[in-house]
N, C-alpha and C positions, 0 to 999 in steps of 0.2 A: 503491501499499498503505498503508495506516494503523497507528496503533498497536495492540499486541495488546490485547484486554478485559482489564481486571483483574478478579481474583477474590477475594472475600471482602465484609466487610461495610463500607459506606462509611459514616462520620461526617462529618458537616458542623456546622463552628462559624461561626457569623457574629460578628463581632468590632468594634466601634468603639472605635478607639485615638483619644484626645484628647489632642494633644501641645501644649504653649504654648511659644512662643517666649521664647527667655530661660530656661527652664526645663528644657526636653528637648532643646535643639540638637543636641547629639551624637546623638538617635534621628531627629530630622529629616532631619539632614545623611546618617545611614545610609540612610534609606526613600527619599531625594530622590536618591541615588546611582544607583538601580536604576531603569530604566523600569518603567511600572505595571504590565505583565503579568508582570513577573519579581519581584516585591517579595515574593509568597509564597513561594517561593522563598528567597528571603535569611533573611526570617523564620523558614521550618523551619529552614535550616541553623544560624542564629545560635542558634536554642532547642536543637537538639541540641548544639552544640559549645559550649553554655553552661554556666550553674550551675543552670539552670531545672529541670533532670530532677532535683535533689536538693533542690528548695527545695519547703517542706510547707506547706500553708495553717497551720499551728499558728504556723510562723517568722514571719509576715507581722504586723506592728501592725494593731490594729484602728482604725479613723477617730478613735477619741476620744483614743486616745495619739499618732497623728500630728498632731491640733489641739492638744494641749496642748504636743508637742515644737516645734509651730511658733511657739505664744504664748509658749515660753520663750525663742526665738531671738529673737522680736522685741522683748523686754524688755530 
């Protein structure tokens, strides 16, 4: 006996996540702590339990602001 068939519209999002050692060590450790087949469940759980649901695109800085901030930090 298999799983019951799901009903409703299916949405598929394909993402590439690039994480850098030394910068994203916490996220790397989080993802590496799960076997490959369970990582998506962990990410979905983290998204549901975190602040991501209230984050809006308008609240995110644009690339120019981030670059200027990085330049200020390096000076």
